[in-house]
SEFI-174125 format. One line per field, with one value per residue (C-alpha): residue in one letter; residue number from 1; x, y, z; chain. Coordinates in nm, 2 decimals. Example, Ala and Ser with C-alpha at 12.3 -4.5 7.8 and 13.67 -1.06 7.14 Angstrom:
! SEFI-174125
kese <- [A,S]
pake <- [1,2]
x <- [1.23,1.37]
y <- [-0.45,-0.11]
z <- [0.78,0.71]
lumpa <- [A,A]
! end
This chain:
! SEFI-174125
kese <- [M,E,N,R,I,Y,L,P,E,S,D,M,P,K,A,W,Y,N,P,M,P,D,L,P,T,P,L,P,P,P,L,D,P,Q,T,K,Q,P,V,S,P,D,Q,L,A,V,I,F,P,Q,A,V,I,E,Q,E,M,S,S,E,R,Y,I,P,I,P,E,P,V,L,D,I,Y,R,Q,F,R,P,S,P,L,V,R,A,R,K,L,E,K,A,I,G,T,S,C,K,I,Y,Y,K,N,E,S,L,S,P,A,G,S,H,K,P,N,T,A,I,A,Q,A,Y,Y,N,K,V,E,G,V,K,R,L,S,T,E,T,G,A,G,Q,W,G,T,A,L,S,Y,A,C,K,M,F,G,L,D,C,T,V,Y,M,V,K,V,S,Y,N,Q,K,P,Y,R,R,I,L,I,N,S,Y,G,S,T,V,Y,P,S,P,S,E,H,T,K,T,G,Q,A,I,L,A,Q,D,P,D,C,G,G,S,L,G,L,A,I,S,E,A,V,E,D,A,A,T,H,D,D,T,K,Y,A,L,G,S,V,L,N,H,V,C,I,H,Q,T,I,V,G,L,E,T,Q,K,Q,L,E,M,A,G,E,K,P,D,Y,L,I,G,C,V,G,G,G,S,N,F,A,G,L,V,S,P,F,L,P,Q,K,L,A,G,E,N,I,T,F,I,G,A,E,P,K,A,C,P,T,L,T,R,G,Q,F,R,Y,D,Y,G,D,V,A,K,L,T,P,L,L,K,M,H,T,L,G,S,S,F,M,P,A,P,I,H,A,G,G,L,R,Y,H,G,D,S,P,I,V,C,N,L,V,A,N,N,I,V,E,P,R,A,Y,Y,Q,V,E,C,F,E,A,A,Q,L,F,L,N,S,E,G,F,L,P,A,P,E,T,S,H,A,I,K,A,A,I,D,V,A,Q,T,K,N,D,G,S,T,I,V,F,L,Y,S,G,H,G,L,L,D,L,A,S,Y,D,A,F,L,Q,G,D,L,K,N,F,D,Y,P,E,E,H,I,S,E,A,L,K,D,C,P,V,V,D,E,N]
pake <- [1,2,3,4,5,6,7,8,9,10,11,12,13,14,15,16,17,18,19,20,21,22,23,24,25,26,27,28,29,30,31,32,33,34,35,36,37,38,39,40,41,42,43,44,45,46,47,48,49,50,51,52,53,54,55,56,57,58,59,60,61,62,63,64,65,66,67,68,69,70,71,72,73,74,75,76,77,78,79,80,81,82,83,84,85,86,87,88,89,90,91,92,93,94,95,96,97,98,99,100,101,102,103,104,105,106,107,108,109,110,111,112,113,114,115,116,117,118,119,120,121,122,123,124,125,126,127,128,129,130,131,132,133,134,135,136,137,138,139,140,141,142,143,144,145,146,147,148,149,150,151,152,153,154,155,156,157,158,159,160,161,162,163,164,165,166,167,168,169,170,171,172,173,174,175,176,177,178,179,180,181,182,183,184,185,186,187,188,189,190,191,192,193,194,195,196,197,198,199,200,201,202,203,204,205,206,207,208,209,210,211,212,213,214,215,216,217,218,219,220,221,222,223,224,225,226,227,228,229,230,231,232,233,234,235,236,237,238,239,240,241,242,243,244,245,246,247,248,249,250,251,252,253,254,255,256,257,258,259,260,261,262,263,264,265,266,267,268,269,270,271,272,273,274,275,276,277,278,279,280,281,282,283,284,285,286,287,288,289,290,291,292,293,294,295,296,297,298,299,300,301,302,303,304,305,306,307,308,309,310,311,312,313,314,315,316,317,318,319,320,321,322,323,324,325,326,327,328,329,330,331,332,333,334,335,336,337,338,339,340,341,342,343,344,345,346,347,348,349,350,351,352,353,354,355,356,357,358,359,360,361,362,363,364,365,366,367,368,369,370,371,372,373,374,375,376,377,378,379,380,381,382,383,384,385,386,387,388,389,390,391,392,393,394,395,396,397,398,399,400,401,402,403,404,405,406,407,408,409,410,411,412,413,414,415,416,417,418,419,420,421,422,423,424,425,426,427,428,429,430,431,432,433,434,435,436,437,438,439,440,441,442,443,444,445,446,447,448,449]
x <- [0.00,0.13,0.22,0.30,0.07,0.26,0.08,0.25,0.40,0.19,-0.12,-0.03,-0.32,-0.28,-0.54,-0.61,-0.96,-1.14,-1.39,-1.56,-1.83,-1.92,-1.94,-2.28,-2.31,-2.12,-1.81,-1.87,-1.64,-1.32,-1.38,-1.17,-1.07,-1.15,-1.47,-1.61,-1.70,-1.59,-1.23,-1.17,-0.90,-0.71,-0.67,-0.52,-0.28,-0.05,0.06,-0.05,0.02,-0.29,-0.30,-0.32,-0.60,-0.80,-0.77,-0.87,-1.20,-1.24,-1.56,-1.40,-1.41,-1.08,-0.77,-0.50,-0.15,0.11,0.37,0.67,0.49,0.43,0.80,0.91,0.64,0.79,1.10,0.89,0.53,0.32,0.38,0.31,0.00,0.12,-0.06,0.05,0.02,0.27,0.08,-0.24,-0.08,0.07,-0.27,-0.46,-0.72,-0.90,-0.92,-0.71,-0.49,-0.33,-0.12,-0.04,0.33,0.40,0.73,0.93,0.94,1.27,1.13,1.01,0.64,0.33,0.41,0.60,0.27,0.16,0.51,0.61,0.29,0.31,0.67,0.60,0.31,0.52,0.81,0.59,0.47,0.82,0.83,1.19,1.14,0.88,0.82,0.64,0.59,0.65,0.56,0.76,0.97,0.82,0.65,0.95,1.17,0.93,0.90,1.28,1.32,1.06,1.22,1.55,1.39,1.26,1.54,1.36,1.49,1.30,1.26,1.11,0.97,0.98,0.78,1.05,0.97,1.01,1.32,1.48,1.33,1.41,1.75,1.79,1.49,1.64,1.97,1.79,1.61,1.95,2.10,1.84,1.97,1.68,1.69,1.52,1.43,1.29,0.95,0.88,1.18,1.34,1.30,0.94,0.74,0.50,0.78,0.94,0.61,0.56,0.92,0.88,0.58,0.72,1.09,1.06,0.76,0.78,0.57,0.27,0.18,-0.06,0.23,0.47,0.21,0.18,0.56,0.56,0.26,0.42,0.74,0.57,0.34,0.64,0.87,0.77,0.96,0.82,0.50,0.36,0.31,0.10,0.14,-0.21,-0.56,-0.64,-0.84,-0.57,-0.34,-0.60,-0.66,-0.29,-0.29,-0.57,-0.32,-0.28,-0.64,-0.67,-0.37,-0.51,-0.84,-0.66,-0.44,-0.74,-0.90,-0.59,-0.60,-0.98,-1.06,-1.32,-1.23,-1.45,-1.24,-1.01,-0.79,-0.55,-0.40,-0.53,-0.33,-0.43,-0.61,-0.43,-0.30,-0.63,-0.83,-0.59,-0.67,-1.04,-1.17,-1.16,-1.38,-1.64,-1.86,-1.87,-1.97,-2.23,-2.37,-2.43,-2.11,-2.04,-1.70,-1.61,-1.37,-1.17,-0.96,-0.71,-0.58,-0.40,-0.59,-0.35,-0.48,-0.84,-0.96,-1.22,-1.33,-1.36,-1.32,-1.61,-1.72,-1.71,-1.52,-1.18,-0.84,-0.58,-0.29,-0.20,-0.15,-0.49,-0.34,-0.51,-0.86,-1.13,-1.22,-1.52,-1.36,-1.34,-1.11,-0.96,-0.90,-0.62,-0.44,-0.41,-0.06,-0.01,0.15,0.50,0.38,0.62,0.36,0.45,0.26,-0.07,-0.05,-0.26,-0.56,-0.78,-0.84,-0.91,-1.26,-1.31,-1.24,-1.45,-1.74,-1.73,-1.71,-2.00,-2.21,-2.12,-1.93,-1.60,-1.56,-1.29,-1.10,-0.85,-0.56,-0.29,0.07,0.20,-0.06,0.03,0.40,0.31,0.12,0.42,0.65,0.42,0.42,0.80,0.84,0.60,0.64,0.99,0.94,0.97,0.67,0.66,0.49,0.21,0.16,0.14,-0.20,-0.34,-0.17,-0.33,-0.67,-0.62,-0.52,-0.82,-1.06,-0.90,-0.91,-1.26,-1.42,-1.22,-1.47,-1.26,-1.30,-1.06,-0.88,-0.66,-0.46,-0.22,0.14,0.21,0.58,0.88,1.02,1.39,1.45,1.23,1.46,1.48,1.11,1.15,1.43,1.21,0.94,1.19,1.32,0.97,0.99,0.69,0.38,0.02,-0.15,-0.52,-0.61,-0.81,-1.16,-1.11,-0.82,-1.04,-1.31,-1.06,-0.90,-1.24,-1.32,-1.09,-1.28,-1.45,-1.83,-1.96,-2.31,-2.37,-2.73]
y <- [0.00,0.34,0.58,0.87,0.99,1.20,1.40,1.41,1.76,1.77,1.75,2.05,2.30,2.58,2.81,2.91,2.87,3.18,3.08,3.42,3.34,3.03,3.17,3.12,3.50,3.78,3.92,4.27,4.52,4.65,5.00,5.32,5.36,5.73,5.76,5.40,5.39,5.10,5.13,5.20,5.03,5.36,5.37,5.02,5.11,5.30,4.96,4.69,4.62,4.64,4.26,4.19,4.45,4.29,3.95,4.09,4.20,3.93,3.74,3.50,3.14,3.04,3.27,3.15,3.11,3.30,3.08,3.24,3.16,2.80,2.77,2.85,2.63,2.34,2.36,2.20,2.14,1.93,1.84,1.49,1.36,1.12,0.84,0.86,0.49,0.49,0.77,0.58,0.27,0.48,0.62,0.29,0.43,0.28,0.62,0.69,1.00,1.18,1.49,1.73,1.80,2.17,2.16,2.06,2.41,2.61,2.81,2.50,2.59,2.67,3.04,3.05,2.96,3.33,3.49,3.38,3.52,3.85,3.90,3.83,4.07,4.35,4.28,4.31,4.65,4.78,4.77,4.76,4.66,4.48,4.54,4.30,4.17,3.82,3.64,3.32,3.41,3.16,3.43,3.66,3.37,3.29,3.64,3.68,3.37,3.49,3.84,3.68,3.47,3.79,4.03,4.25,4.39,4.30,4.45,4.24,4.36,4.05,4.04,4.10,3.81,3.57,3.76,3.67,3.32,3.21,3.35,3.10,3.22,3.57,3.43,3.26,3.58,3.76,3.48,3.55,3.91,4.07,4.32,4.22,4.44,4.34,4.50,4.74,4.91,5.25,5.25,5.37,5.64,5.37,5.16,5.47,5.57,5.22,5.20,5.55,5.41,5.06,5.01,4.64,4.57,4.22,4.32,4.17,4.09,4.39,4.62,4.47,4.51,4.88,4.92,4.74,4.94,5.27,5.17,5.09,5.40,5.64,5.50,5.54,5.23,5.00,4.80,4.59,4.22,4.03,3.66,3.58,3.71,3.89,3.73,3.72,3.54,3.27,3.24,3.17,2.90,2.71,2.52,2.31,2.20,2.16,1.92,1.74,1.68,1.51,1.31,1.18,1.08,0.89,0.71,0.63,0.84,1.10,1.32,1.32,1.58,1.85,2.02,2.31,2.55,2.91,3.22,3.46,3.18,3.14,2.78,2.66,2.84,2.70,2.35,2.36,2.62,2.40,2.15,2.42,2.34,1.98,2.06,2.31,2.04,1.81,1.60,1.53,1.69,1.86,2.16,2.21,2.51,2.48,2.78,2.86,2.93,3.21,3.38,3.25,3.47,3.23,3.07,3.38,3.69,3.90,3.90,4.26,4.53,4.60,4.74,4.50,4.67,4.86,5.20,5.18,5.23,4.94,4.92,4.79,4.42,4.22,3.94,3.76,3.98,4.01,4.39,4.54,4.65,4.28,4.20,3.82,3.60,3.47,3.13,2.96,2.93,3.28,3.25,3.20,3.52,3.75,3.94,3.88,3.62,3.60,3.74,3.43,3.19,3.41,3.41,3.03,3.02,3.26,3.04,2.73,2.57,2.57,2.44,2.63,2.46,2.60,2.43,2.50,2.50,2.22,1.97,2.08,2.02,1.68,1.60,1.72,1.49,1.19,1.28,1.30,0.97,0.79,0.96,1.09,1.45,1.76,1.99,2.37,2.48,2.62,2.29,2.10,2.26,2.08,1.76,1.78,1.83,1.54,1.31,1.42,1.34,1.01,0.90,1.03,0.89,0.58,0.48,0.44,0.81,0.97,1.26,1.50,1.77,2.03,1.98,2.35,2.36,2.19,2.28,2.25,2.62,2.60,2.38,2.64,2.59,2.21,2.25,2.46,2.19,1.91,2.10,2.15,2.52,2.58,2.74,2.73,3.06,3.15,3.49,3.65,3.76,4.10,4.16,4.07,4.31,4.59,4.54,4.53,4.88,5.02,4.85,5.11,5.15,5.07,5.11,4.80,4.88]
z <- [0.00,-0.10,0.19,-0.03,-0.31,-0.57,-0.82,-1.16,-1.23,-1.55,-1.33,-1.11,-1.10,-1.36,-1.19,-0.83,-0.69,-0.56,-0.29,-0.28,-0.54,-0.34,0.01,0.17,0.24,0.05,0.22,0.36,0.19,0.35,0.48,0.49,0.86,0.85,0.65,0.72,0.35,0.12,0.01,-0.35,-0.56,-0.59,-0.21,-0.21,-0.49,-0.25,-0.10,-0.35,-0.72,-0.95,-1.02,-0.64,-0.59,-0.88,-0.72,-0.38,-0.52,-0.79,-0.85,-1.10,-0.96,-1.12,-1.17,-1.40,-1.25,-1.45,-1.62,-1.43,-1.10,-1.22,-1.32,-0.97,-0.81,-1.00,-0.78,-0.50,-0.62,-0.64,-0.27,-0.15,0.04,0.30,0.49,0.85,0.92,1.21,1.38,1.34,1.50,1.78,1.89,1.82,1.58,1.29,1.12,0.82,0.87,0.58,0.58,0.30,0.34,0.26,0.45,0.14,-0.01,0.01,0.30,0.48,0.48,0.27,0.26,-0.08,-0.26,-0.22,-0.18,-0.53,-0.68,-0.49,-0.58,-0.95,-0.97,-0.81,-1.04,-1.34,-1.23,-1.17,-0.79,-0.66,-0.29,-0.08,0.29,0.52,0.87,1.00,1.32,1.36,1.05,0.81,0.60,0.61,0.49,0.21,0.08,0.11,-0.11,-0.36,-0.38,-0.45,-0.73,-0.90,-0.82,-0.56,-0.24,0.08,0.43,0.70,1.04,1.27,1.59,1.85,2.08,1.78,1.66,1.99,2.02,1.66,1.56,1.28,1.09,1.11,0.98,0.69,0.60,0.59,0.39,0.11,0.11,0.29,0.58,0.90,1.20,1.54,1.57,1.73,1.57,1.55,1.17,1.16,1.34,1.46,1.61,1.77,1.93,2.08,2.21,2.37,2.57,2.64,2.57,2.65,2.42,2.27,1.97,1.79,1.43,1.43,1.53,1.27,1.00,1.10,1.05,0.72,0.58,0.69,0.52,0.19,0.21,0.26,-0.02,-0.39,-0.50,-0.23,-0.20,0.09,0.09,0.34,0.42,0.54,0.61,0.28,0.00,-0.26,-0.02,0.05,-0.32,-0.39,-0.12,-0.28,-0.49,-0.17,-0.16,-0.54,-0.53,-0.23,-0.41,-0.70,-0.47,-0.27,-0.59,-0.68,-0.34,-0.38,-0.07,0.03,0.32,0.63,0.82,0.68,0.95,0.96,1.21,1.20,1.27,0.99,0.81,0.47,0.51,0.64,0.37,0.11,0.22,0.27,0.02,-0.29,-0.10,-0.02,-0.32,-0.22,0.13,0.02,-0.21,0.08,0.12,0.49,0.53,0.86,0.85,1.17,1.24,1.53,1.72,2.05,2.37,2.42,2.10,2.07,1.78,1.63,1.95,2.17,1.95,1.83,1.46,1.37,1.18,1.31,1.22,1.09,1.27,1.59,1.42,1.24,0.90,0.73,0.60,0.84,0.78,0.90,1.09,1.42,1.63,1.98,1.92,1.72,2.05,2.14,2.27,2.28,2.53,2.42,2.30,2.06,1.77,1.66,1.34,1.53,1.74,1.53,1.67,1.36,1.09,0.72,0.63,0.42,0.71,0.95,0.70,0.71,1.09,1.12,0.89,1.09,0.81,1.00,1.35,1.55,1.83,2.07,2.24,2.50,2.37,2.59,2.46,2.11,2.17,2.31,1.99,1.79,2.00,1.92,1.55,1.56,1.74,1.50,1.16,1.22,1.11,1.34,1.29,1.34,1.66,1.45,1.26,1.60,1.65,1.34,1.45,1.79,1.64,1.40,1.69,1.89,1.61,1.53,1.90,1.96,1.64,1.58,1.32,1.00,0.90,0.66,0.82,0.63,0.79,0.65,0.76,0.71,0.80,0.96,1.30,1.22,1.29,1.61,1.81,2.09,2.14,2.16,2.40,2.63,2.60,2.68,2.97,3.11,3.07,2.85,3.01,2.91,2.86,2.86,2.72,3.01,2.93,3.08,2.84,2.55,2.67,2.71,2.37,2.20,2.33,2.07,1.78,1.56,1.56,1.21,1.09,0.87,0.78]
lumpa <- [A,A,A,A,A,A,A,A,A,A,A,A,A,A,A,A,A,A,A,A,A,A,A,A,A,A,A,A,A,A,A,A,A,A,A,A,A,A,A,A,A,A,A,A,A,A,A,A,A,A,A,A,A,A,A,A,A,A,A,A,A,A,A,A,A,A,A,A,A,A,A,A,A,A,A,A,A,A,A,A,A,A,A,A,A,A,A,A,A,A,A,A,A,A,A,A,A,A,A,A,A,A,A,A,A,A,A,A,A,A,A,A,A,A,A,A,A,A,A,A,A,A,A,A,A,A,A,A,A,A,A,A,A,A,A,A,A,A,A,A,A,A,A,A,A,A,A,A,A,A,A,A,A,A,A,A,A,A,A,A,A,A,A,A,A,A,A,A,A,A,A,A,A,A,A,A,A,A,A,A,A,A,A,A,A,A,A,A,A,A,A,A,A,A,A,A,A,A,A,A,A,A,A,A,A,A,A,A,A,A,A,A,A,A,A,A,A,A,A,A,A,A,A,A,A,A,A,A,A,A,A,A,A,A,A,A,A,A,A,A,A,A,A,A,A,A,A,A,A,A,A,A,A,A,A,A,A,A,A,A,A,A,A,A,A,A,A,A,A,A,A,A,A,A,A,A,A,A,A,A,A,A,A,A,A,A,A,A,A,A,A,A,A,A,A,A,A,A,A,A,A,A,A,A,A,A,A,A,A,A,A,A,A,A,A,A,A,A,A,A,A,A,A,A,A,A,A,A,A,A,A,A,A,A,A,A,A,A,A,A,A,A,A,A,A,A,A,A,A,A,A,A,A,A,A,A,A,A,A,A,A,A,A,A,A,A,A,A,A,A,A,A,A,A,A,A,A,A,A,A,A,A,A,A,A,A,A,A,A,A,A,A,A,A,A,A,A,A,A,A,A,A,A,A,A,A,A,A,A,A,A,A,A,A,A,A,A,A,A,A,A,A,A,A,A,A,A,A,A,A,A,A,A,A,A,A,A,A,A,A,A,A,A,A,A,A,A,A,A]
! end
């Protein structure tokens, strides 16, 4: 019996899937943070290239992948779908567990799927440099790699707590030729203001976004690239789910559960979105999004309009949010520490199509350790949340169901996190309800009627 299902390169999808035409309810538009009116394409042109803006607002169900993007995809795509037989045996389940292995990209995660596309579209429009934020460093690494492929400069604002926790990701970003600053930094007015208030601030994704957006908006040769949350990012990631569909067909399987970790939502949306038409047509597929209890955006956040960043520079998005002033606990899953989530994913949660689950970091590291000891691969701390959810489903159901989870990245540059786990130094964090209530006070009041 085959453990690994390889899709022939010739069968790699040639178009991304856009879930927006198939959502059960239309996405509310992004709003100008000052006027509270829908944002125009011209307003977005300050920080995004035209092709990305068009995809952000597209109603086309399929968007062709440009040949230069496909050419670089071929360095690591299609990625394998793997049957985790040893994990099944270790937990004593009759369920079949598969994982889509996105750790084989040059950056070690799913992030290049959109980084390559964004770098290409910016290159075509004459942009010289991209600015971005990164949490755990996976997105910063991916964009640095993509910029190198297309001859662009890249500046990365990395959440300071991760900058210090994960030095090897910073080194890899530098090795691709990019500049990386710990956020908050002295290189933007936003960073300077935060450091004046709190010199020891560990940063957040919302703050790093503010710095990167400010950088792009104040330099004519620079645009901004976001690694998650926005519609175009989720669209680019659907190559994952499209490949998975074909591989499951090759294996003669139909998925009962599709599982991914959720920070901003792009890897999860990339896996489950192509299956949305099947689910809406009545197929019994359960979508599970796994997030940290320390950043419980989907499970405890409010579904409302909010800013995407601390400095309130970005358009307002209708999403589940903990409040843009949210400052996360220093959990090691740095890519899952964002206060909001993808409007596409939040739409599906609000319509009861996605089931969110929250976990403590220690139990996720335990699941990662079990995966390592059975399957032999070390997952990223973010990925461990999906593994934990998959194990929970397999042990609870134990009914022969087919479970597919997204192995979003490896943990080979997260060894300090695993050292802390092995030494018993990891702590569980629950985000206090009073902190959520306080942060949500800063959310804007929007009349949606």
